[in-house]
C-alpha positions in Angstrom: -18.5 16.9 17.6 -18.7 15.9 20.8 -18.4 12.3 21.8 -18.2 13.3 25.1 -18.0 15.8 28.2 -15.0 16.8 28.6 -13.3 16.0 24.8 -11.7 18.8 23.6 -13.1 20.6 20.2 -10.8 19.5 18.1 -8.5 17.1 17.3 -4.9 18.0 18.3 -4.9 16.4 21.4 -4.4 13.5 19.9 -0.9 12.4 19.5 0.6 12.1 15.8 2.5 8.8 15.2 6.0 8.5 15.6 8.1 8.0 12.3 9.0 4.6 13.9 4.9 3.6 14.1 5.1 5.3 10.2 8.2 2.9 9.1 5.9 -0.6 11.0 3.3 0.0 9.3 4.6 0.9 5.7 6.3 -2.2 6.1 2.4 -3.8 6.7 1.4 -2.5 4.0 4.2 -3.9 1.7 3.5 -7.4 2.5 0.8 -7.5 2.3 1.2 -6.0 -1.4 4.1 -8.9 -1.3 1.5 -11.2 -1.0 -1.1 -9.6 -3.4 2.0 -9.8 -6.4 3.4 -13.7 -5.4 -0.4 -13.9 -6.1 -0.9 -12.7 -9.2 2.2 -14.2 -10.4 1.4 -18.0 -9.3 -2.1 -17.3 -10.6 -2.1 -14.5 -13.4 -5.8 -12.2 -14.5 -6.6 -12.4 -17.4 -8.2 -9.2 -19.4 -10.8 -8.3 -19.4 -9.9 -5.8 -16.5 -13.4 -4.5 -13.8 -13.5 -1.7 -11.7 -11.7 1.2 -10.2 -7.9 -0.1 -10.8 -8.5 -1.6 -13.8 -7.0 1.3 -15.9 -3.4 -0.3 -14.4 -4.4 -3.8 -14.2 -4.6 -2.8 -18.2 -1.9 -0.6 -18.6 0.8 -4.0 -16.4 -0.7 -6.3 -18.7 -0.1 -4.3 -22.0 3.5 -3.6 -20.8 4.6 -6.5 -19.2 2.5 -9.3 -21.0 0.4 -11.8 -18.2 3.1 -11.2 -15.5 2.4 -7.1 -15.3 0.0 -6.8 -12.9 2.0 -9.0 -10.3 5.0 -7.3 -11.5 2.9 -3.6 -10.9 2.4 -5.1 -7.0 5.3 -5.9 -6.7 6.8 -3.0 -7.6 5.2 -1.2 -5.4 5.7 -3.4 -2.4 9.2 -2.5 -2.8 8.4 0.9 -3.4 6.8 1.4 0.7 9.6 -1.1 2.1 11.9 1.5 1.0 9.2 4.6 2.1 9.5 2.3 5.5 13.0 2.7 5.7 13.9 5.6 5.0 11.1 6.2 8.0 12.7 3.8 10.5 16.2 5.6 9.2 14.1 9.6 10.4 13.9 8.9 13.6 
């Protein structure tokens, strides 16, 4: 679907993201996951968990105890930070 008269029919005309942009994005998402992890450690959730991702919270709670969801968020933050670092080093 064209939004204006001179727009090409395909989406290939857009510039793809650079590795530097991907690294910044991953580091930003890592900061968000870090904030979620610290918040979850400060005031831990208790079962029963609800929502689509409740099985992840239930697994983390069963594995690591009451700090499990916070530890899972911190682990995700670490993975995102490592991914951002690898994207930065590949540039």
